[in-house]
C-alpha positions in Angstrom: 24.8 25.4 190.2 25.8 25.1 186.5 27.5 28.5 186.4 29.7 27.7 189.4 30.5 24.3 187.9 31.6 25.8 184.6 33.7 28.4 186.3 35.4 25.8 188.5 36.1 23.6 185.4 37.6 26.6 183.6 39.9 27.5 186.5 41.1 23.9 186.6 41.8 23.9 182.9 43.8 27.1 183.2 45.8 25.8 186.1 46.6 22.7 184.0 47.6 25.0 181.0 44.9 23.5 178.8 43.3 25.4 175.9 39.8 24.2 176.8 37.7 22.4 179.4 37.5 18.6 179.0 35.6 15.8 180.8 38.5 15.5 183.3 38.1 19.1 184.4 34.3 18.8 184.5 34.5 15.7 186.7 37.0 17.3 189.0 34.9 20.4 189.2 31.8 18.4 190.2 33.8 16.7 193.0 35.1 20.0 194.2 31.7 21.7 194.2 30.0 18.7 195.9 32.7 17.5 198.3 35.1 20.5 198.6 38.7 20.8 197.6 41.2 17.9 198.2 43.3 18.1 201.3 46.1 15.7 200.5 48.4 17.5 203.0 46.1 16.6 205.9 47.8 14.0 208.1 45.6 11.1 209.1 46.7 8.2 211.3 46.5 4.7 210.1 43.6 3.8 212.4 41.5 6.7 211.1 42.4 5.9 207.5 41.3 2.3 208.0 38.0 3.3 209.6 37.4 5.7 206.8 38.1 3.0 204.2 35.4 0.7 205.7 33.0 3.6 206.2 33.2 4.7 202.6 33.2 1.1 201.4 29.9 0.6 203.3 28.3 3.5 201.5 29.7 2.3 198.1 28.6 -1.3 198.5 25.1 -0.3 199.7 24.8 2.0 196.6 25.3 -1.2 194.5 23.1 -3.5 196.6 20.2 -1.2 197.2 17.4 -1.2 194.6 16.4 2.4 193.5 19.7 3.9 194.8 21.4 6.4 192.5 24.3 4.9 190.6 27.7 4.8 192.2 30.1 7.2 190.5 33.2 7.2 192.7 34.5 6.4 196.2 37.5 8.1 197.8 39.4 8.2 201.1 41.3 11.4 200.1 40.3 14.1 202.6 38.2 17.0 201.2 36.8 20.2 202.5 36.9 21.3 206.1 36.2 17.9 207.8 35.5 15.1 205.3 38.0 12.2 205.5 36.5 10.6 202.4 33.4 10.6 200.3 31.2 8.4 198.2 29.6 10.1 195.1 26.4 8.9 193.5 25.1 10.7 190.4 21.5 10.3 189.1 21.1 9.3 185.5 18.5 12.0 184.9 17.0 15.1 186.5 14.2 14.2 188.9 11.4 16.5 190.2 9.5 14.0 192.3 10.8 11.2 194.5 8.9 8.1 195.7 8.9 6.8 199.2 10.9 3.7 198.3 13.5 5.9 196.7 13.8 8.0 199.8 14.2 4.8 201.9 17.0 3.7 199.5 18.8 7.0 200.0 18.7 6.7 203.7 19.8 3.0 203.6 22.9 4.0 201.6 23.6 6.9 204.1 23.5 4.4 207.0 26.0 2.1 205.2 29.0 4.0 206.6 28.1 3.7 210.3 26.8 0.2 209.8 30.2 -0.8 208.3 32.1 0.7 211.2 30.0 -1.1 213.8 30.2 -4.4 211.9 34.0 -4.3 211.5 35.2 -2.5 214.6 32.3 -3.1 217.0 32.1 0.7 217.6 31.1 3.8 215.8 32.8 7.2 215.3 31.8 10.8 214.7 32.4 10.3 211.0 28.7 9.5 210.4 27.5 12.9 211.7 26.6 14.3 208.3 25.0 11.1 207.2 22.8 11.0 210.2 21.8 14.6 209.8 20.7 14.1 206.2 19.0 10.8 206.9 17.1 12.3 209.9 16.0 15.3 207.8 14.7 13.0 205.0 12.8 10.8 207.6 11.3 13.9 209.3 10.1 15.4 206.0 8.6 12.0 205.0 6.5 12.1 208.2 5.8 15.8 208.6 5.7 17.2 205.0 5.2 14.4 202.5 2.4 12.4 204.3 4.4 9.2 203.9 3.6 7.7 207.3 0.8 5.1 207.6 0.4 5.8 211.3 0.1 9.6 210.9 -1.7 9.6 207.5 -1.9 12.0 204.6 -1.3 15.1 206.6 1.4 17.7 207.1 2.6 18.6 210.6 4.3 21.9 211.5 3.6 25.1 209.6 6.6 27.0 208.4 6.6 30.8 208.2 9.0 31.5 205.3 9.1 35.2 206.2 10.3 34.8 209.7 13.8 33.5 210.8 15.2 32.4 214.1 19.0 32.4 213.6 19.6 30.3 210.5 16.4 28.3 210.7 12.9 29.0 209.5 10.4 29.5 212.3 8.1 26.5 212.6 4.7 26.8 214.2 3.7 23.6 216.0 0.1 22.9 215.0 -0.2 19.5 216.7 -0.5 18.0 220.1 2.2 16.6 222.4 0.8 13.1 221.8 1.2 13.6 218.0 4.7 14.9 218.6 5.6 11.6 220.3 4.1 9.7 217.4 6.2 11.7 214.9 9.4 11.0 216.8 8.5 7.3 217.0 7.9 7.2 213.2 11.1 9.0 212.4 13.0 6.5 214.6 11.2 3.5 213.1 12.1 4.6 209.6 15.8 5.2 210.4 16.1 2.0 212.5 14.7 0.1 209.6 17.2 1.6 207.1 20.1 0.9 209.5 18.9 -2.7 210.0 18.7 -3.2 206.3 22.2 -1.7 205.7 23.7 -3.9 208.5 22.1 -7.0 207.1 23.3 -6.4 203.6 26.9 -5.7 204.7 26.9 -8.7 206.9 25.7 -10.9 204.0 28.3 -9.3 201.7 31.1 -9.1 204.3 33.7 -10.6 201.9 33.0 -7.9 199.3 33.2 -5.2 202.0 36.7 -6.5 203.1 37.9 -6.6 199.5 36.7 -3.1 198.7 38.1 -1.6 201.8 41.5 -3.2 201.2 41.7 -1.9 197.6 40.6 1.5 198.7 43.4 1.6 201.3 45.8 0.7 198.4 44.5 3.1 195.7 42.6 5.7 197.7 40.2 6.4 194.8 38.0 4.0 192.8 35.4 4.8 190.2 32.0 3.1 190.1 33.0 0.6 187.4 36.1 -0.5 189.2 34.0 -1.1 192.3 31.5 -3.2 190.4 34.3 -5.4 188.9 36.1 -5.7 192.2 33.2 -6.9 194.2 31.6 -8.9 191.4 28.2 -7.2 191.7 26.1 -5.5 189.1 24.3 -2.3 190.2 20.9 -2.7 191.8 17.8 -1.9 189.7 17.6 1.7 188.6 15.1 4.1 189.9 11.6 3.8 188.3 9.7 6.6 186.6 8.5 9.3 188.9 4.9 8.0 189.1 5.9 4.6 190.6 4.9 4.7 194.3 4.1 1.1 194.8 6.6 0.0 197.6 6.3 1.0 201.2 8.9 2.3 203.7 
């Protein structure tokens, strides 16, 4: 939250012997809070570094190519946190309280960009996309079960959550639908995710030259900001997200 961000920025300014907090410290604090601390001492072999460069380049390129995606802020292959070997940061231009179906699809398409790039370039995938898949699956499931965004299943919610009862780390969810409906839910989630992955793959295949150029520069510099990426690949950002009452497109 804002308090943690301000505290982190103040600590960074103190470590750098600065009298106050500047934009450099604020940006570094945002990255640290979102992605974790840098782990420059972590030893990564050349193969993993190359795969990571293409993985993050896939995310970054899709952030530029996908209409309604949040703007690309930075892409890095410097390890951060406990496991991340790189990260792609997108920052919205304004606070949002509602999200349309096409905007959710855009988010999942960008999330699929890392694995799609791996498969396109190396003809295999790695465990590096685990977090992307978890988040994308969660979005797709909520679209179907909570937001009524499935044409096949209609304007209903499925699964009743008891917010007072916990099983381990998860909220208890009462299943209030049939086995047949459960199968339909799984099919819809898979359909949404497969569609996003196919779109990501198609875009990266079409823009393979830009993908190669971006990955090469990322291996050279390790960190690129959004404007550098745009200049490098010769692409303007895709159309910004519409106002929150625009729900015209479909998944």
